N, C-alpha and C positions, 0 to 999 in steps of 0.2 A: 193580225194584219201585218203583211210584210211591208218593208220600206219601199217607197216610190223610188225606183232606180232612174236617176236623171243624168243625161249627158249635156254638158255645156257645149254649144256650137258657137265658135268665135271666142277666142281667148285673149281679148285685149284688156285695156285698163279697167273697164267697169267689171268685167268678169273676175279679174284678179283681185280688185279692191273690194268687191261687194259680194258677188255670187258664191264664191267658194266658201267663204266663212258663213254666209247665211244658210247654205245647204247643210253644212256641218252642224249648225246650231238648231236645226229644225227637226223635231221629232217626226218620224215617219218618212224622212227623206234621206237619200244618200247619193253621193257623186259617183257615178259608175264609169264615166268616160269623158274625154275632151276631144272635140274635133276642131282643128285650127291649122291653117297652112304655116303659120309663123311662130307658134308658141305651144308649149306643152306644160304639164304639171307632173313633177316627179311622183312615181308610184301610182299614177292613174293611166289606164289605157288611152293611147293617143292615136288619132286618125287625122288625115289631112283634110278630108271633106266630109260633109254629112252623108254623101252617097256611100263613101267607104265605111263610115260608121254603121250605117244601116245594113250594109251587105256583110261586113266582116267583123263588126264589133261584138262586144259581150251583150248579153240580154239586157235590154233597157225598157223602161215603161214610158219615158217622157224625154223631151228635149227642151232646153232653155236656150232660145235664140238670142245671142248677144252680138251678132254680126251687124254691120251697118244696115240701115233700113232698106237700102236699095235692093238687097238680095233676099230679104226675109220671106217674101211671098212664096218664091219658088221653094225655099227650104222648108217652110211650114207645110206647103202642099205635099212635099215628099214625105215628111214625117207623119202627117195625118194619113196619107195613103198606106204607110207602113204600120198603121195602127197605134201610133204613139200620141200621147198627150203633148200639147205644145204651149209653152210660155213664150210670149213676145216681149222683149225689152221695149221700152218706149223710145221713139214713137212706134206704134205697131206696124207702120208701113210708110210708103212714100205718098200714098193717096188714100182717100176714104173708100172709094168703090172697090179697090182691090181686096179689101177685107171680106166683102160679101161672099165670094165663093169659098173662102176658108171657113167662114161661119157655117155655111151649108155643108161643107165636107165634114166638119167636126160633128155637127148634129147627125148627119147620116151615118157616121162611123161610131156614134156614141162615145166620142172622145172629147177631152177638154181643150178648149182654146181660151187662153187667158191673156188678154191685152193689159199689161201692167202699167200702173201709174204710181211709182214708188213714193212720190211726195205726199200722196194721200195717206200714207201710213206713218207720216211724221207724228210725233207724240202730241202736238198741240192742235192738230187739224180737227179731230172729232170734238174736243172741248170747244173749239171756236165755232164749229157748226151748231152745236147745241146751244151755245150762248146767243148766237145770232138769231136762232129760230124764235126767240122770245122778245126780240127787239125790232124796232123800225130802223131799217138801214137807210141812211141819207146819201152816202156816197162812198166810193171805194177807190183806192189808188194802189197800183202794183209797181214796185221798183225792184227789178231783177237784173242785176248788173254784175258781171264777173269777167275775169281775165281769161280769154280763150287759150292763151299760151300756157297757162297753169293747168286748166281743166281738160283741154283737148290738144295736148302737144303732138304735132306731127300727124294729126288726123285729117288728111286731105279730103276724105269723103264728105266731111261736114260742109264743105264749100261747093260740092257738086250738086246738080239737080237732084232733088229728093233728100238731100242731107239736112235741110231746114236751117242751116246757119244758126243765128242767135235764137231761133225758135226751138232748138234742141234743148237748151235749158229753159227757155221761156214757156215751153209747153208744160213744164212742171208747175209753174205758177198758175197756168190756166187749168191744170188738173185740180189744184187746190181750190181755185175760184169756183169751179163748177161743182165741187163737193160741198162747200160751206154755204153757198147761196141757196135760199129756198125756192127761187124761180130761175128758169133757164135764161141765159144771156146770149146776145148775138153781137157781132161786130158791125159797127156803123161807119167807121173810117179807120184808115191806117196809113202810116208813112214808113216806108222801108228803105234803109240805106244799104246799097250794094257796093262792096269794093269793086274797083274797076277791073280786077282780074278774077272775080269770083262769081259763081252762079247762085249764091245764096246770101241773104242779108247779114250784115254784121251788127245792125241795130234796127230797132223798130219801136214806133209809138202807136198805140191802139186806143180807139174809143169804142166802148161797148155799152150796152144797156139791156134792160129786160122789158117786159111788156108794159110795166108801170112807169118806165122812163128813168130808172135808176142810173145815175151817171157813174161810169166805171172807166178809169183810165189806166193804161199800162205802159211802162217804159222798160224796154229790153235793150241791153248793150253788152257786147262782147269785148269792149275796149277798156273796161274798168281795171285800174291798177290800185294797189294798196288794199284797204279794207273792201271786202266784197259785200254786195247788197242782195239779199233775198227776202224782201219784206212786202207785206200786204197791210195796208192801213184802211180801217173801216170806221167811218163816222156814223154813230147811231144816236137815237134819242136818249140813250143812257150811257153815253161816253164813247171814247175812241178805243177800239180794239186794235192792237198791233200784233200781227203774226210775223215773227222774225226768224232769222236763221233757217230759212227754208221750211218753216212750219214746226221747228223744234220748241219755240217759246211763244206763249200767248200772254199778253199783258193788256189790262184795261186801265186807261188813264195812268199808265206807268206802273201799276201794281201787277206783278207776275202772278197769274192764276194757274198756269200749266206749263210744265217744262220737263223734258226728258232726253235721254241719250238717243243717238241715231241707231234705230233698229228697223229701218224701213224695209230692207230686203228680207229680214226675217219674217216680217209681216206678209210680204209677197209670197214667200215659200210656204208659210202656214196656210195661206189661202189656196195656193196651188195644190197642196196635198188634200185639202178639203174638197176642192172642185173635182180632182181626179177620182177620189173615193166615191163621189156622187155621180160621176159621169156628166157633170154640168160644165157650162162655159160662162165666162164673164168677159164681155167685149163691149166696153163703153167707149165709143168713138167721139164723144162730145168735145174733148180738148183738141183732137185732130181736126174736127170740123171747123173750130174757131180759127186754127192756123190756116186751113185751106181758104176760109173766107177772107182772112187778112191778105193773103196773096191775091185773091180775086179783086178786092176792093182797094188794095194798097197803092198809094202814089209812090213811085220809085225815084230815088235819087242816086247818083253815082258819087262815091267818095273815094278817098285815096286807096291805092292797092294795099292788100294785106300781104305781109311777109311773115311767115312763121318763124 
């Protein structure tokens, strides 16, 4: 079996910090090219756009789209039309319905479409899911708060329509939530705080539940300074589970039961190689639906302008 030849499209912070090293560490994958208007990688063929890549680039089998979500649909369609497998960074798009034609294109072309949720590959997420499957869950609370100036410096797209604002990291928490819970959840109420000069929220509070009435609350905030918070607390009939550090550590009543290093993107690329070999797709839109419902149901307030 030959390696899956992958081109990264969009070479910003997440591509540099995570994707390059993950591809290099994944058996059966290789980085064949980069397409980006503003950045390149020494020793790797570079093209300004995905169109130039597909027309003039070296032979590739797949593209990994790391561009802002506002442009991914068009890029994914071009790649699928050219017979390439497609990985979508999260969120997979700016809306839910725009993914439907891409799913159909991938199926028709017998190519892979992979909507990724990297936080589900954090080392303590699966142990947490297995532990919760055997307990009665009484309530859950998510606290996902970080400093946007540290994690998204100069990324103006995140404040534009479709950029999701604080839901860009918040959707990571929702991807974990929808993985570890045994029943589907839905949004019942939301409060969204929009800076006066932005089109996307800087903070959000959500109430969610499942068909049995499980109380779930979530706090997302881009204004956190000092220590950052990526925690999920679950009260059960057999103790409190704490999933912390974005899913890297699981503890029950303070006792650590699972912990490991950050290898989330390696997990994504292992899955991508498997899917491409099988000609299968993996497009779970549940976290994106929850965000869409938060926008539909959310009460909006205007707060102070954001200055990067």
